[in-house]
N, C-alpha and C positions, 0 to 999 in steps of 0.2 A: 847602539845600545845605550841606555841611560846609565850614568855613573852609579856605582853602588852606594848604598846609604849606610852610614856608620852612626848609630844612635849614641855611641860613646862621645862623639864630638859635641853633642848637645850639652854636655856637662864639662867640656874641655875649656879651660880658662883661655888658652891662646885662640881657639876658634871663636869663642864668644867675644873676646876683645876685638878681633878683626871685624866682627859684625856689630860692634857697639853703636856706631852712628845710626844704623838702620833701626836697631832695637830701641834706642833712645827716642828716635823720631816717633815710633809707634807708641811708646810709653807716655809721651807728652801730649797725647790726644786730649786728655782731660784738661790740661793746662791751657791748650788752645781754645777749648770751649769757653773756659772762664775768661780768657783774655778778650775774646770776641764779645762776650756778654758785657763786660765792663766798658769796652770801647764804644759799644753801641747803645749803652744804657740811656743816655739823655735823648738822642733823637728817637729811640724806640718809644720812650714814654710820651714824647710829643706826638708821634704817629698814632699811638693808642688814643690819646685825648682827642685828636682830630677825627679819627675813623670811627670812634665809638658812638658818635652821634646818630648814625643810621647804618643799618646792615646793608652791605652791597647786594646788588642783584645777582652777581656771580663772582667767583674768584678765578682768575686766570694766572697760572704759574707759567711764565714765559722764559724761553731760553733753553739751551741744551742741558743745563743743570737742574731742570724742573722735575726730573723723574723721581727723585727722592721725595719731594713735596707731594707728588701724585700718590706715591705708595702710602704716605702717612695720612693724607687728607681725603682721598677719594672715598674710603669707606665711611667717613664720619662727618664730613663737612655739611652743615645744615643748609647751605645754598648750593646751586649748581657749581661744580668745579671742573675746570678744563686745564689739562697740561698741554702746553703749546711749545714743544722743543724746537720747532723750526723757526725760521726768520719771520719777523713781522708779528702781527696779532690777528686773532679772528676778526672777520669783517664786521661782526656785530658788537665788538667791545667798544664801550663808550664811557660817558661820565658816571653812569650808575654802577660801574664795575670796578673791582679792585684787581690791579695787576701787581703781582709780586715776582721779583726777578732775583735769582741767585747768580752772581758772577764772581766767584772767588778770586780770580786773577784779573778780571775786568778788561781782557784784551780782545774779546771776540767782536768783530765788526758787526756781525748779524745781531748779536744781543744789543749792541749800542744802537743799531737802527731801530730795533723793536722798542727800546726805551724812549728814543726820540719820538717815535710814532705815538706811544702812549701819552707823552706830554702834549703832543700836538692835538690829540683827540680830547684832551681834558679828563682822562681817566684818573681815578685814584691810584697812585703809584707808590710802591715801596721797593727799593732796590738795595740789596746787600752786596757791596762791592768796595774796593779801595777808592778813596775819595778822588785821588789824582789819576785814576785809570781812564782809559778810553771810554768805558761804560759810565764811570762816575761823572765824567764831564758832560754827559748828556742828560743827567738826572734833574738838574734844577728846573723847577716849574711851580706853578701856584698850588697844585694838588700833589706834589711829589715829596717823598722823604728818602734821604740817603742814609742807610745804616753803614757807617764806614767800617770796613773790615781790614785786617792787617796780617792775617796768617796765611791766606791762600788755601786754607783747609776747607774742603767741600762740606764735611760733616759739621764742623764748627760754624760755618756760615749758615748752613741749613738750620741749625739749632736756634740761632738768633732769630731767623724768620719764623720758625715754628713757635717760638716764645711769643712773638707778636700776635700770631694768629690764635694762639691759645688765649691770650688776654682779651682778644676780640670775640671769644666764644665761637671761633670758626674752625677750630681743630682740637685735637686731644691735648692732654697735659704734656708740656714740654719745658719744664723748669730746667734751665741750663745747669744749675748746681746739681740736680739729681742726675742728669746725663753725665756731667763731669765726674761725679762720685762713682757712677757705674764704670766709667772708663778707668778711673784710678784703681778700682777694685780688680779689674782685669789686669792692669799693669803690674799689680802686686802678685796676683796668683800666677801670672805667666812670666814673671821676671826671670831673666837668665840666671839669677842667683838661686832660684828654686830648682832642685834637681828633678830629673825625669820622673821619679816615682810619684811626685806630688804636683807636677806642673801640667795643667790640662792642655796647654798648647804644645808642649814637647811630646806629651802622650799622643795627641792627635797626629802630629807630624810623624812620629815613629809608627803609628798604626797604619797610615796610608802611604808611607814612603815608597813601597814597592808595588803600588797598585795604581789603577786609573780611577780616581774617586768620582762617585756620583753623589751630588749634593742636593738635598731637598729641604725646603722650609715650607711649613703648612700654611702660614699666614702670608699676606702680601709683603710685609716687611721682612719676615724670615726668608722668604723666597728671594727678595732683593739682596739680602746679606749673602745668601748662597751664591748668587751670581757674581757678586763682588769677590768673594773668597775664591771661587773657581778661577777667576781671572788671575788672582795672586798666585794660586797654585800652579797654573799653566806657566806663568813667568818664572816661577822658582824652579820648576822641574823639567820643562819642555815636554811634559807628557799631557795626554788628554785629561781634562777634568770637566765634567759636564754638570751644570746646574739646570734642572728642568722640573716640570710638573710630574706628578706621579704616573700619569698615563704614558709619558715618554720614558720614564725610568724603569717601569715594571717589565717591558719587553727586553730591555738590556739585561736586567737581573735574571729573567727567565732563560736567556740565552747563554748565561755564564756556565761553563762546564762545571760539573760536580767536583767539589774539592776531594782530592785524594790524599788522605793523611799519610800514606806511605810513599808519596812522590818525593823524588830528590829535588830540593829547591834550586840546585845548581845545574840540573841536567838540561834545562831548556832556557838558558839565560837570554837567548835571542828571541824568545817567543813574546807574544803580547802579554802585558801584565794583567792579572786578574782585576776585576773591579772591586771597589769597596763602596759601602754606603755610608754617607755622612748625613746624619739627621740634625738639623738646627731646630732645637726645641725652645721656643720663647714662652712656654707656659700656657699656650692657648688651651682653653677649656672647650672649644668648639667640638662637638661630637663628630663632625665630618672630618676635621683635622685628625682627631684621635683614631678614627677608623682607617683613614688613608695611611697614617703612620704605621698602624698595625699591619696593613697589607704589604707595605714596602718591607718592613722588618721581617715578616714571615717569609716573604719571597726570597729575601737575601739569605736568611738563615737556612732555608730549605735547599739552597744551592751551595751552602758553605761559604758565603760571601761575608767578609768581615764587616761589622756594623760599629760605627763610632757615633756617639751622640754628644753634641755641644749644647749645654744648658746655661741658663742665666736666671738669677733671682732678682734682677734689677726691677725698679719700680717704674712702671709706665712703658708704653709701647716704644717710644723713641729711645729710651734708655736701654731697653732690652735689645733693640736693633743694634745700637752702638756697641753693646757688650759682646753680642755674637760676632759682629764684624771684626772687632779688635782681637778677639780670641783667634778667629780664623786667620787674620793678618799676621799675628805672632806665629801661628803654626806654619804659614807659608815661608816665613823667614827662617824658621828652624829647619824646614825642609832643605833650604839652600845651604845652611850651615852643615847639615849632616851629609851632604854629598861630598865624596872623597876628594873631588877636584875643585871644590868651591873656593872662590876668591884666591 
């Protein structure tokens, strides 16, 4: 049986002090974005000057950290875009193509091999990785640019690369300062010093603590944030947390037993927890997204399933993704704090 959850611990100074290193790490996300932006400013400007002369035939995001770039670029990139998370490169990639690689820690041998292959083929290449890492040592080449990173933070590293692609008109707006400001806003609103009544992350944690949450985001980026938050919730609670498309969540909601307002909440403590629905709303105006959200919420409310909504008013798709993800990450840490046996 999962440990009981005490939301009083979310405002308990001693419990919050024990969790301070983790909470501080989450809150410093905006600072990490700024640090990576400043560190990479000069080589990034040089890469823009070199690559702006002609538009590439295609953009290939290579390496296991390419999935975030795919979520951002695939809907909007004006040239063919391919995410290649496995080793090596597509067989057709060559001098006319731009290869971009994220390697926050720079230790993956497969990524290093892919970078070396891109150099050998004469591809246009930009790699965001620590300069002295395994991957970084394979970057030097006539058509290569190294964006030296220092934080090991996947999101901050991705923002640097997305800033480059934005300046080349190959992706959406991704101003690092806008993203950092959005992360700072979340750090303030979800701060451990803000009590449960006004703290969106603490409220979310309290709302889903005794449930198996189902997370849904209507856009590609919101869906990715949902998957990342579900991973954090599973680690925090040891309970099932599912992020999926609506067609996979609707049957789960439909199968939930009807809520009984007269039921004793302590009578069946060993039973399976009821689901809850967590909607990540990044402000999309797409009518299909709105209709799908309504179907999910109506189905949940019809079965008496609790519905929580995470929203953001950040400017730009990348900033909204970052804000949703940080709110959910804070909530997952508060879930751990509220467990009676935590730490």
